[in-house]
C-alpha positions as CSV (number, residue, x, y, z in Angstrom):
1,M,0.0,0.0,0.0
2,T,1.4,3.4,-1.0
3,E,2.1,5.8,1.8
4,H,2.6,9.5,1.1
5,A,4.4,12.3,2.8
6,T,2.3,15.5,3.0
7,R,2.8,19.2,3.8
8,N,0.7,19.0,7.0
9,S,3.1,21.2,9.1
10,A,3.2,24.0,6.5
11,P,0.9,27.1,6.6
12,Y,-2.3,26.4,4.8
13,R,-2.2,27.2,1.1
14,G,-5.2,26.3,-1.0
15,R,-5.9,27.1,-4.7
16,I,-8.7,27.5,-7.2
17,A,-7.7,26.6,-10.8
18,P,-10.3,27.2,-13.4
19,S,-9.8,26.4,-17.1
20,P,-10.9,29.3,-19.4
21,T,-12.7,26.9,-21.9
22,G,-16.1,28.3,-21.1
23,Y,-18.1,30.2,-18.6
24,L,-17.9,29.2,-14.9
25,H,-21.1,27.6,-13.6
26,L,-22.7,26.8,-10.2
27,G,-20.6,23.7,-9.7
28,H,-17.4,25.7,-10.0
29,A,-18.8,28.3,-7.6
30,R,-19.7,25.7,-5.0
31,T,-16.3,24.0,-5.2
32,F,-14.3,27.2,-5.2
33,G,-16.5,28.4,-2.3
34,M,-15.5,25.3,-0.3
35,A,-11.8,26.0,-1.2
36,Q,-12.2,29.6,0.2
37,Q,-14.0,28.3,3.3
38,R,-11.3,25.7,4.0
39,A,-8.6,28.4,3.8
40,L,-10.5,30.7,6.2
41,E,-11.0,27.9,8.6
42,H,-7.3,27.1,8.6
43,G,-6.1,30.8,8.7
44,G,-4.5,30.3,5.3
45,S,-4.6,31.7,1.8
46,V,-6.0,30.9,-1.6
47,I,-4.0,31.1,-4.8
48,L,-5.7,31.6,-8.2
49,R,-4.1,29.6,-11.1
50,N,-5.3,29.9,-14.7
51,D,-5.2,26.4,-16.2
52,D,-5.0,27.6,-19.8
53,L,-3.0,24.8,-21.5
54,D,-5.8,23.8,-23.9
55,R,-4.7,25.8,-26.8
56,D,-7.8,25.2,-28.9
57,R,-10.5,25.8,-26.3
58,C,-9.0,28.4,-24.0
59,K,-10.2,31.9,-25.1
60,P,-9.3,35.4,-23.9
61,D,-13.0,36.2,-23.5
62,F,-13.4,33.3,-21.1
63,V,-10.3,34.5,-19.1
64,Q,-11.8,38.0,-18.7
65,A,-15.2,36.4,-17.8
66,M,-13.5,34.2,-15.2
67,Y,-12.1,37.2,-13.3
68,E,-15.4,39.1,-13.5
69,D,-17.4,36.1,-12.3
70,L,-15.1,35.2,-9.5
71,R,-14.9,38.8,-8.1
72,W,-18.7,39.2,-8.5
73,F,-19.3,36.1,-6.5
74,G,-17.1,37.3,-3.7
75,F,-13.9,35.2,-4.2
76,D,-10.6,36.6,-3.1
77,W,-7.1,35.4,-3.7
78,S,-3.7,36.5,-2.4
79,E,-1.6,35.4,-5.5
80,G,-2.6,35.0,-9.1
81,P,-2.1,36.1,-12.7
82,D,-3.6,39.5,-12.0
83,C,-1.7,40.3,-8.8
84,G,1.5,38.2,-9.0
85,G,3.2,36.4,-6.1
86,P,6.3,34.5,-5.1
87,F,5.5,31.6,-7.4
88,A,4.7,33.5,-10.6
89,P,3.8,33.0,-13.4
90,Y,0.3,31.8,-12.5
91,N,-0.8,31.1,-16.1
92,Q,0.0,27.5,-17.0
93,S,0.7,28.5,-20.6
94,E,3.7,30.5,-19.2
95,R,5.0,27.6,-17.1
96,M,6.3,25.2,-19.8
97,A,9.9,25.2,-18.4
98,H,8.5,23.7,-15.1
99,Y,6.7,21.0,-17.0
100,W,9.7,20.2,-19.2
101,A,11.9,19.8,-16.1
102,M,9.5,17.4,-14.5
103,L,9.1,15.4,-17.7
104,T,12.9,15.2,-18.0
105,K,13.2,13.9,-14.4
106,L,10.6,11.2,-15.0
107,I,12.5,10.1,-18.1
108,E,15.7,9.9,-16.1
109,L,14.0,7.9,-13.4
110,G,12.6,5.4,-16.0
111,A,9.1,6.1,-14.7
112,I,7.6,6.8,-18.0
113,Y,7.8,5.5,-21.6
114,P,6.9,6.8,-25.1
115,C,3.6,5.6,-26.5
116,T,2.5,5.7,-30.1
117,C,-1.1,4.5,-29.5
118,S,-4.0,6.7,-30.5
119,R,-7.1,7.0,-28.5
120,K,-8.9,4.9,-31.1
121,D,-6.2,2.1,-30.7
122,I,-6.8,2.0,-26.9
123,Q,-10.6,2.0,-27.2
124,A,-10.4,-0.8,-29.7
125,A,-8.3,-3.0,-27.5
126,A,-10.3,-6.0,-26.2
127,T,-8.6,-5.9,-22.9
128,A,-9.1,-2.2,-22.2
129,P,-12.0,-1.8,-19.7
130,H,-12.9,1.6,-18.4
131,A,-11.4,3.1,-15.2
132,A,-13.5,4.4,-12.3
133,D,-13.5,7.8,-14.0
134,D,-14.5,6.5,-17.4
135,E,-11.0,6.7,-18.9
136,S,-10.1,3.6,-20.9
137,I,-7.4,1.6,-19.1
138,Y,-4.3,1.5,-21.2
139,P,-3.4,-2.2,-22.1
140,G,0.3,-1.6,-21.9
141,T,1.0,-2.0,-25.6
142,C,4.0,0.3,-25.6
143,R,5.5,-0.4,-22.2
144,R,8.7,-1.8,-23.7
145,N,9.2,1.1,-26.0
146,R,12.4,3.2,-25.9
147,K,12.5,6.6,-27.5
148,S,15.1,5.4,-29.9
149,D,12.8,2.6,-31.0
150,I,10.2,5.1,-32.4
151,A,12.4,7.8,-33.8
152,N,10.5,10.2,-36.1
153,R,7.1,8.8,-35.0
154,K,4.6,11.0,-33.2
155,S,4.4,9.8,-29.6
156,S,3.2,10.8,-26.1
157,W,4.6,9.8,-22.7
158,R,2.9,7.5,-20.2
159,F,3.5,6.7,-16.6
160,H,4.2,3.0,-15.9
161,V,1.9,2.3,-13.0
162,P,2.9,-0.4,-10.5
163,D,0.3,-3.1,-11.2
164,G,-1.5,-4.3,-8.1
165,D,-0.2,-1.5,-5.9
166,I,-3.0,-0.1,-3.6
167,I,-3.0,3.7,-3.7
168,S,-4.6,4.9,-0.4
169,F,-5.3,8.3,1.0
170,T,-7.7,9.8,3.5
171,D,-9.9,12.5,1.9
172,A,-10.8,15.3,4.3
173,N,-14.4,15.1,3.2
174,L,-15.0,11.5,1.9
175,G,-12.7,9.5,4.2
176,L,-10.5,6.6,3.2
177,Q,-10.1,6.1,-0.5
178,Q,-8.3,3.2,-2.1
179,F,-7.6,2.4,-5.8
180,I,-5.6,-0.5,-7.3
181,A,-3.1,0.4,-10.0
182,G,-3.7,-1.6,-13.1
183,K,-7.3,-2.3,-12.1
184,D,-9.0,0.9,-11.3
185,F,-6.7,2.9,-13.6
186,G,-3.9,2.1,-16.0
187,D,-0.7,3.7,-17.4
188,F,-1.7,7.3,-17.8
189,L,-0.6,10.2,-20.0
190,V,1.8,12.7,-18.6
191,W,2.7,14.4,-21.9
192,R,0.6,14.6,-25.0
193,H,1.7,13.9,-28.6
194,D,1.1,17.6,-29.5
195,D,3.9,18.6,-27.0
196,V,1.6,19.7,-24.2
197,P,1.8,18.4,-20.7
198,A,-1.2,16.3,-19.7
199,Y,-3.4,17.3,-16.7
200,Q,-1.8,14.9,-14.2
201,L,1.7,16.2,-14.7
202,A,0.8,19.9,-15.0
203,C,-1.3,19.7,-11.8
204,V,1.4,18.0,-9.8
205,A,4.2,20.3,-11.1
206,D,2.2,23.4,-10.2
207,D,0.8,22.3,-6.9
208,A,4.3,21.2,-5.8
209,A,6.0,24.3,-7.0
210,M,3.4,26.6,-5.4
211,Q,3.5,24.7,-2.1
212,I,-0.2,23.9,-2.1
213,T,-1.1,22.1,1.2
214,E,-4.6,21.1,0.3
215,V,-6.4,20.6,-3.0
216,V,-10.1,21.1,-3.0
217,R,-11.9,19.9,-6.1
218,G,-14.8,17.8,-7.4
219,A,-15.3,14.1,-6.6
220,D,-15.0,13.2,-10.3
221,L,-11.2,13.6,-9.8
222,L,-10.8,11.0,-7.1
223,V,-9.0,8.6,-9.4
224,S,-6.9,11.4,-10.8
225,T,-5.7,11.9,-7.2
226,A,-4.5,8.3,-7.1
227,R,-2.6,8.9,-10.3
228,Q,-1.1,12.1,-9.1
229,L,0.0,10.5,-5.8
230,L,2.1,8.1,-7.9
231,L,3.8,11.0,-9.5
232,Y,4.5,12.6,-6.2
233,R,6.0,9.4,-5.0
234,A,8.2,8.8,-8.1
235,L,9.5,12.4,-7.8
236,N,10.0,12.2,-4.0
237,L,7.8,15.2,-3.5
238,P,5.5,15.8,-0.5
239,A,1.8,15.6,-1.6
240,P,-0.9,18.0,-0.5
241,S,-4.0,16.8,1.4
242,F,-7.2,16.5,-0.6
243,Y,-10.8,17.5,-0.1
244,H,-13.2,16.2,-2.8
245,C,-16.6,17.9,-3.1
246,P,-19.9,16.2,-4.3
247,L,-20.7,17.2,-7.8
248,M,-23.6,19.5,-8.6
249,T,-26.2,18.2,-11.1
250,D,-28.9,19.7,-13.2
251,G,-32.6,18.9,-12.9
252,Q,-32.1,15.6,-14.8
253,G,-29.3,14.5,-12.5
254,I,-26.6,15.2,-15.0
255,R,-23.3,16.7,-13.8
256,L,-23.0,20.4,-14.5
257,A,-20.6,21.3,-17.4
258,K,-19.7,24.4,-19.2
259,R,-22.4,23.6,-21.8
260,H,-25.0,24.4,-19.1
261,D,-25.2,28.0,-20.1
262,A,-28.4,28.6,-18.2
263,L,-26.6,27.8,-15.0
264,S,-23.5,29.8,-15.7
265,L,-22.5,32.6,-13.3
266,Q,-22.5,35.1,-16.1
267,R,-26.1,34.3,-17.1
268,M,-27.3,34.5,-13.5
269,R,-25.4,37.8,-13.0
270,D,-27.0,39.2,-16.2
271,E,-30.5,38.1,-14.9
272,G,-29.9,40.2,-11.8
273,R,-29.5,37.3,-9.3
274,S,-27.3,37.9,-6.3
275,P,-24.5,35.7,-5.0
276,E,-26.3,35.5,-1.7
277,E,-29.5,34.2,-3.4
278,I,-27.5,31.6,-5.3
279,R,-25.7,30.4,-2.2
280,T,-29.0,30.0,-0.4
281,G,-30.4,28.0,-3.4
282,W,-27.7,25.4,-3.3
C-alpha cells in the first residue's frame, strides 16, 4: 500500500484553478467556495491559477469572464495572474519550463515510456476496460518502447503504474479512498503527442512548486488523485492533502458542465440574481 508524505506542518495554502474553456457555472462556484472556506478555517490563503493549457479551447474572453465572475461572486485570492506572487507565473501557458523539467526527471527515473497508440487504438483493445472515471485503461502496448525505437514517430509519454499497488489516501471530506493500480486505472498520460503536458503532470508540477497544502476539487477527480500521488512518490515530493466535493447536477441529475449556459454565473449575473441568493439556493 502506498504511503505519502504531506505538507501537513506548513501554513495552509489552497488554490482555485479554473480552465478558461467556457463560462464558470454553479458547480465551479460551490467547489471554489469550499476552497475559500477551508482556507479561512485554517487561517490560510487561496491562490488563483489559470489552467490555460488547452490551446484550442481556452479563449481570452473566457479568461476575462473568469475574473469578473469570481470577483462578483465574492472570491478573493492572495496570489494569481492579475496580482503576481512569489511563485509566478500563474498562467499555466507560461510555465512550460517547469513541466519540461518534470518530464525530464521522470524520463531519467525510468518512470515513463513513449507511446505511439492513438485514443482509437486504446478503445479498440479488447482488454481495455474503463477506469473508475470512465477513462479507458491502457493495455500496456508500448510499455517496452524506448525513444530510440520510435524515432521520427509521433508519440506521447505514459507513466508506468505499479500493477497491483494499492493507492490509499484519506480524503478530508469523503474519508478513506483506495484504488488499485492496473485495475482501477492504468498507465496514464503525462505528456501529449502535441507537445503539451497532460493534466496529471501539470497539476502535480504546479501544486508542488506553489507549495499547495490542500487541493479542494470535485469528486470526479478522485481517481486522478491516485494517479497524481504516484507522480509525487516517483519524484519524491510531499503531496498535498485532498478534499473532494460532491458534484452539482442539473434537474435531470446530469453533472453540470460548461455547456449548461443557463446555469453559468455570467447568465445569472445578467439576470440580476445575487451571490447570496445563489448560495442559499444550493
